[in-house]
MIDOSE-1310 file (N, C-alpha, C; in nm, 2 decimals, decimal comma, always signed):
residues 150
xxxx	+3,22/+4,02/+0,11/+3,25/+4,15/+0,16/+3,37/+4,21/+0,09; +3,37/+4,34/+0,07/+3,49/+4,40/+0,01/+3,50/+4,54/+0,05; +3,59/+4,62/+0,01/+3,62/+4,75/+0,04/+3,64/+4,84/-0,08; +3,61/+4,97/-0,06/+3,63/+5,06/-0,17/+3,78/+5,10/-0,18
xxxx	+3,84/+5,07/-0,29/+3,99/+5,10/-0,31/+4,00/+5,18/-0,43; +4,03/+5,31/-0,41/+4,05/+5,40/-0,52/+3,93/+5,39/-0,62; +3,81/+5,39/-0,56/+3,68/+5,39/-0,63/+3,66/+5,26/-0,71; +3,73/+5,15/-0,67/+3,70/+5,02/-0,73/+3,67/+4,92/-0,61
xxxx	+3,59/+4,82/-0,64/+3,56/+4,72/-0,54/+3,67/+4,62/-0,54; +3,72/+4,60/-0,42/+3,83/+4,50/-0,40/+3,79/+4,40/-0,29; +3,81/+4,27/-0,31/+3,77/+4,17/-0,21/+3,84/+4,21/-0,08; +3,77/+4,18/+0,03/+3,83/+4,22/+0,17/+3,96/+4,15/+0,19
xxxx	+3,98/+4,03/+0,14/+4,10/+3,96/+0,17/+4,22/+4,03/+0,11; +4,20/+4,10/+0,00/+4,31/+4,18/-0,06/+4,33/+4,32/+0,02; +4,22/+4,38/+0,05/+4,22/+4,51/+0,12/+4,29/+4,49/+0,26; +4,26/+4,38/+0,33/+4,32/+4,37/+0,46/+4,47/+4,37/+0,46
xxxx	+4,53/+4,34/+0,35/+4,68/+4,34/+0,34/+4,74/+4,48/+0,34; +4,65/+4,58/+0,32/+4,70/+4,72/+0,32/+4,74/+4,77/+0,46; +4,68/+4,73/+0,56/+4,72/+4,77/+0,70/+4,86/+4,75/+0,73; +4,91/+4,63/+0,72/+5,05/+4,60/+0,76/+5,15/+4,69/+0,68
xxxx	+5,12/+4,72/+0,56/+5,21/+4,80/+0,47/+5,23/+4,94/+0,53; +5,14/+4,99/+0,61/+5,15/+5,12/+0,67/+5,23/+5,13/+0,80; +5,24/+5,02/+0,87/+5,32/+5,02/+0,99/+5,46/+5,07/+0,98; +5,49/+5,17/+1,06/+5,63/+5,23/+1,05/+5,64/+5,34/+0,95
xxxx	+5,54/+5,36/+0,87/+5,54/+5,47/+0,77/+5,49/+5,60/+0,83; +5,55/+5,71/+0,78/+5,50/+5,84/+0,82/+5,38/+5,89/+0,74; +5,28/+5,95/+0,81/+5,17/+6,00/+0,74/+5,20/+6,14/+0,69; +5,17/+6,17/+0,57/+5,20/+6,31/+0,52/+5,06/+6,37/+0,50
xxxx	+5,02/+6,44/+0,61/+4,88/+6,50/+0,61/+4,90/+6,65/+0,63; +4,89/+6,73/+0,52/+4,91/+6,88/+0,53/+4,82/+6,94/+0,65; +4,89/+7,01/+0,74/+4,82/+7,08/+0,85/+4,81/+7,00/+0,97; +4,84/+6,87/+0,97/+4,83/+6,79/+1,09/+4,95/+6,82/+1,19
xxxx	+4,92/+6,83/+1,31/+5,03/+6,86/+1,41/+5,04/+6,73/+1,50; +5,11/+6,64/+1,46/+5,13/+6,51/+1,54/+5,20/+6,53/+1,67; +5,29/+6,63/+1,67/+5,38/+6,66/+1,79/+5,30/+6,70/+1,91; +5,18/+6,74/+1,90/+5,10/+6,79/+2,01/+5,06/+6,68/+2,11
xxxx	+5,06/+6,56/+2,06/+5,01/+6,45/+2,15/+5,10/+6,32/+2,13; +5,12/+6,24/+2,23/+5,20/+6,12/+2,21/+5,14/+6,02/+2,11; +5,00/+6,02/+2,11/+4,93/+5,93/+2,01/+4,81/+6,01/+1,95; +4,78/+5,98/+1,83/+4,66/+6,03/+1,76/+4,59/+5,92/+1,69
xxxx	+4,46/+5,93/+1,70/+4,37/+5,84/+1,62/+4,35/+5,91/+1,48; +4,36/+5,83/+1,38/+4,34/+5,88/+1,24/+4,24/+5,80/+1,17; +4,14/+5,86/+1,13/+4,03/+5,79/+1,05/+4,04/+5,83/+0,90; +4,08/+5,74/+0,81/+4,08/+5,78/+0,67/+3,95/+5,72/+0,62
xxxx	+3,86/+5,81/+0,56/+3,73/+5,77/+0,52/+3,68/+5,85/+0,40; +3,57/+5,80/+0,35/+3,50/+5,87/+0,24/+3,35/+5,87/+0,27; +3,29/+5,98/+0,22/+3,14/+5,99/+0,24/+3,07/+5,90/+0,15; +3,14/+5,84/+0,05/+3,07/+5,75/-0,05/+3,10/+5,60/-0,01
xxxx	+3,17/+5,58/+0,10/+3,21/+5,44/+0,13/+3,10/+5,38/+0,22; +3,05/+5,27/+0,17/+2,94/+5,20/+0,25/+2,98/+5,16/+0,38; +3,11/+5,10/+0,39/+3,16/+5,05/+0,52/+3,19/+5,17/+0,62; +3,23/+5,28/+0,56/+3,25/+5,40/+0,65/+3,12/+5,44/+0,71
xxxx	+3,01/+5,45/+0,63/+2,88/+5,49/+0,68/+2,82/+5,39/+0,77; +2,84/+5,26/+0,75/+2,79/+5,16/+0,84/+2,87/+5,16/+0,98; +2,99/+5,21/+0,98/+3,07/+5,22/+1,10/+3,05/+5,35/+1,18; +2,97/+5,44/+1,14/+2,95/+5,56/+1,21/+2,91/+5,55/+1,35
xxxx	+2,83/+5,45/+1,39/+2,81/+5,44/+1,54/+2,93/+5,41/+1,62; +3,02/+5,33/+1,56/+3,15/+5,30/+1,63/+3,24/+5,43/+1,63; +3,24/+5,50/+1,52/+3,32/+5,62/+1,52/+3,27/+5,73/+1,62; +3,14/+5,73/+1,64/+3,08/+5,82/+1,74/+3,13/+5,77/+1,88
xxxx	+3,14/+5,64/+1,90/+3,19/+5,59/+2,03/+3,33/+5,63/+2,05; +3,41/+5,62/+1,94/+3,55/+5,66/+1,95/+3,57/+5,81/+1,99; +3,48/+5,89/+1,92/+3,49/+6,04/+1,94/+3,46/+6,07/+2,09; +3,36/+6,00/+2,15/+3,33/+6,03/+2,29/+3,43/+5,96/+2,39
xxxx	+3,48/+5,85/+2,35/+3,58/+5,78/+2,44/+3,71/+5,85/+2,45; +3,75/+5,93/+2,35/+3,88/+5,99/+2,35/+3,89/+6,10/+2,46; +3,78/+6,15/+2,51/+3,77/+6,25/+2,61/+3,73/+6,20/+2,75; +3,69/+6,07/+2,75/+3,63/+6,02/+2,88/+3,74/+5,98/+2,98
xxxx	+3,86/+5,98/+2,94/+3,97/+5,95/+3,04/+4,07/+6,06/+3,04; +4,17/+6,05/+3,12/+4,27/+6,16/+3,12/+4,37/+6,15/+3,00; +4,37/+6,03/+2,94/+4,45/+6,02/+2,82/+4,38/+6,07/+2,70; +4,40/+6,19/+2,67/+4,33/+6,25/+2,55/+4,41/+6,21/+2,42
xxxx	+4,35/+6,13/+2,34/+4,41/+6,09/+2,21/+4,32/+6,15/+2,11; +4,37/+6,26/+2,04/+4,29/+6,33/+1,94/+4,24/+6,24/+1,83; +4,13/+6,28/+1,77/+4,07/+6,21/+1,65/+4,09/+6,30/+1,53; +4,17/+6,26/+1,43/+4,19/+6,33/+1,31/+4,12/+6,25/+1,20
xxxx	+4,04/+6,32/+1,12/+3,97/+6,26/+1,01/+4,04/+6,31/+0,88; +4,08/+6,22/+0,79/+4,14/+6,25/+0,67/+4,06/+6,19/+0,55; +4,05/+6,26/+0,45/+3,97/+6,22/+0,33/+4,01/+6,30/+0,21; +3,98/+6,24/+0,09/+4,00/+6,31/-0,03/+3,87/+6,38/-0,07
xxxx	+3,76/+6,36/+0,01/+3,63/+6,43/-0,02/+3,64/+6,57/+0,01; +3,55/+6,66/-0,04/+3,55/+6,80/+0,00/+3,53/+6,81/+0,15; +3,60/+6,90/+0,21/+3,59/+6,92/+0,35/+3,44/+6,94/+0,40; +3,37/+7,02/+0,32/+3,23/+7,05/+0,36/+3,15/+6,92/+0,36
xxxx	+3,17/+6,83/+0,27/+3,10/+6,70/+0,27/+3,13/+6,62/+0,40; +3,26/+6,62/+0,44/+3,30/+6,54/+0,56/+3,24/+6,61/+0,68; +3,25/+6,74/+0,69/+3,19/+6,82/+0,80/+3,04/+6,79/+0,82; +2,97/+6,79/+0,70/+2,82/+6,77/+0,71/+2,79/+6,63/+0,76
xxxx	+2,87/+6,53/+0,71/+2,84/+6,39/+0,76/+2,87/+6,38/+0,91; +2,99/+6,43/+0,95/+3,02/+6,42/+1,09/+2,92/+6,49/+1,18; +2,87/+6,61/+1,14/+2,77/+6,68/+1,21/+2,64/+6,60/+1,22; +2,60/+6,55/+1,11/+2,47/+6,47/+1,11/+2,49/+6,35/+1,20
xxxx	+2,61/+6,29/+1,21/+2,63/+6,17/+1,29/+2,67/+6,21/+1,43; +2,68/+6,34/+1,47/+2,72/+6,38/+1,60/+2,86/+6,33/+1,64; +2,95/+6,35/+1,55/+3,09/+6,31/+1,57/+3,17/+6,43/+1,57; +3,25/+6,45/+1,68/+3,33/+6,57/+1,69/+3,48/+6,52/+1,67
xxxx	+3,54/+6,57/+1,57/+3,68/+6,54/+1,54/+3,77/+6,66/+1,59; +3,89/+6,63/+1,62/+3,99/+6,73/+1,66/+4,05/+6,80/+1,54; +4,04/+6,74/+1,43/+4,09/+6,80/+1,31/+4,03/+6,72/+1,19; +4,00/+6,80/+1,08/+3,96/+6,74/+0,95/+4,05/+6,78/+0,85
xxxx	+4,11/+6,69/+0,78/+4,22/+6,72/+0,68/+4,18/+6,66/+0,55; +4,19/+6,74/+0,45/+4,16/+6,70/+0,31/+4,29/+6,67/+0,24; +4,30/+6,55/+0,19/+4,42/+6,52/+0,11/+4,40/+6,57/-0,03; +4,48/+6,65/-0,09/+4,46/+6,71/-0,22/+4,47/+6,61/-0,33
xxxx	+4,54/+6,50/-0,31/+4,56/+6,40/-0,41/+4,57/+6,26/-0,34; +4,57/+6,16/-0,42/+4,57/+6,03/-0,36/+4,71/+6,00/-0,30; +4,71/+5,96/-0,18/+4,84/+5,92/-0,11/+4,85/+5,77/-0,14; +4,96/+5,73/-0,19/+4,98/+5,59/-0,22/+4,97/+5,50/-0,10
xxxx	+5,00/+5,56/+0,02/+4,99/+5,47/+0,14/+4,85/+5,46/+0,19; +4,76/+5,55/+0,15/+4,62/+5,55/+0,20/+4,53/+5,52/+0,08; +4,50/+5,39/+0,06/+4,42/+5,35/-0,05/+4,29/+5,29/-0,02; +4,26/+5,25/+0,10/+4,15/+5,17/+0,14/+4,07/+5,25/+0,24
xxxx	+3,94/+5,26/+0,22/+3,85/+5,32/+0,32/+3,75/+5,21/+0,37; +3,71/+5,21/+0,50/+3,77/+5,29/+0,61/+3,90/+5,24/+0,66; +3,98/+5,32/+0,72/+4,11/+5,28/+0,77/+4,13/+5,36/+0,90; +4,14/+5,29/+1,01/+4,17/+5,35/+1,14/+4,32/+5,33/+1,18
xxxx	+4,38/+5,43/+1,21/+4,53/+5,43/+1,24/+4,55/+5,49/+1,38; +4,66/+5,44/+1,44/+4,72/+5,51/+1,56/+4,85/+5,56/+1,51; +4,88/+5,69/+1,52/+5,00/+5,75/+1,48/+5,07/+5,81/+1,61; +5,20/+5,80/+1,61/+5,27/+5,86/+1,73/+5,30/+6,01/+1,70
xxxx	+5,38/+6,07/+1,79/+5,40/+6,21/+1,79/+5,49/+6,26/+1,67; +5,53/+6,17/+1,59/+5,61/+6,20/+1,46/+5,52/+6,17/+1,34; +5,40/+6,12/+1,36/+5,31/+6,09/+1,25/+5,34/+5,95/+1,20; +5,41/+5,87/+1,27/+5,45/+5,73/+1,23/+5,33/+5,64/+1,27
xxxx	+5,28/+5,56/+1,17/+5,17/+5,47/+1,20/+5,22/+5,35/+1,29; +5,16/+5,33/+1,40/+5,20/+5,23/+1,50/+5,09/+5,12/+1,50; +4,97/+5,14/+1,46/+4,86/+5,04/+1,45/+4,78/+5,08/+1,33; +4,73/+4,98/+1,26/+4,65/+5,00/+1,14/+4,54/+4,90/+1,13
xxxx	+4,42/+4,94/+1,12/+4,30/+4,86/+1,11/+4,23/+4,90/+0,98; +4,21/+4,80/+0,90/+4,15/+4,83/+0,77/+4,01/+4,77/+0,76; +3,92/+4,84/+0,70/+3,79/+4,79/+0,68/+3,70/+4,80/+0,80; +3,58/+4,74/+0,79/+3,49/+4,74/+0,90/+3,54/+4,65/+1,01
xxxx	+3,55/+4,70/+1,13/+3,61/+4,62/+1,24/+3,51/+4,53/+1,30; +3,56/+4,41/+1,35/+3,48/+4,32/+1,42/+3,48/+4,36/+1,57; +3,41/+4,29/+1,65/+3,40/+4,33/+1,80/+3,53/+4,32/+1,87; +3,62/+4,23/+1,83/+3,75/+4,21/+1,90/+3,84/+4,33/+1,86
xxxx	+3,84/+4,37/+1,73/+3,92/+4,48/+1,69/+3,87/+4,61/+1,75; +3,73/+4,63/+1,75/+3,68/+4,75/+1,81/+3,72/+4,76/+1,96; +3,71/+4,65/+2,03/+3,75/+4,66/+2,18/+3,90/+4,69/+2,19; +3,98/+4,63/+2,11/+4,12/+4,65/+2,11/+4,16/+4,80/+2,09
xxxx	+4,09/+4,85/+1,98/+4,12/+4,99/+1,95/+4,07/+5,09/+2,06; +3,95/+5,06/+2,11/+3,90/+5,14/+2,22/+3,99/+5,14/+2,35; +4,05/+5,02/+2,37/+4,14/+5,00/+2,48/+4,26/+5,09/+2,47; +4,32/+5,09/+2,35/+4,43/+5,18/+2,32/+4,40/+5,33/+2,34
xxxx	+4,28/+5,36/+2,29/+4,23/+5,50/+2,30/+4,21/+5,54/+2,45; +4,15/+5,45/+2,53/+4,13/+5,49/+2,67/+4,25/+5,49/+2,75; +4,35/+5,41/+2,72/+4,47/+5,40/+2,80/+4,57/+5,51/+2,76; +4,56/+5,55/+2,63/+4,66/+5,65/+2,58/+4,80/+5,59/+2,55
xx	+4,80/+5,45/+2,55/+4,93/+5,39/+2,52/+4,91/+5,26/+2,44; +5,02/+5,22/+2,37/+5,01/+5,10/+2,29/+5,05/+4,99/+2,38
C-alpha cells in the first residue's frame, strides 16, 4: 500500500509520517474562515488519488454526520485540482461540503492525499489522519465530529 505524494508513489510507512508534522501548524487556505467555528474538518484530496476515491463512502458519512448533532463541525475540501473537477466528483458522490478551496500552488505542509485534519478556530491543525483510514481511525474521527470537541 502507498499514497500519492506530489504525483509520486510513496510507501505508506513514509506517508504516515506526514500527519504528525502538521500538528500545531497553521493552515494557509485562501478564503477559509476558520474563526466561524471552534473546529473544522478539512479534507485534502485529489480527484486522481485512488485512495481518495476509495474513501468516498466514508467522506459521504462524514458529510452527513457533521449535521446530525448540535455540534456543527463544517467540512472544508481543499485540493490543487481545478475546482470544477472537485465539485463534479463531490456532486457525483452526493457529498456536500461547507467550502471547497483550491490551493494555487503546492503547500509544503500538505503533500499527501488523502489527508483528514481537524483545525481549530485559528486554522491550527489539532488532529491529522493521513491516507486511507482503518475502522478504528474512522470511528475516532466520527466521534470528534459528532461531539464537536477534541
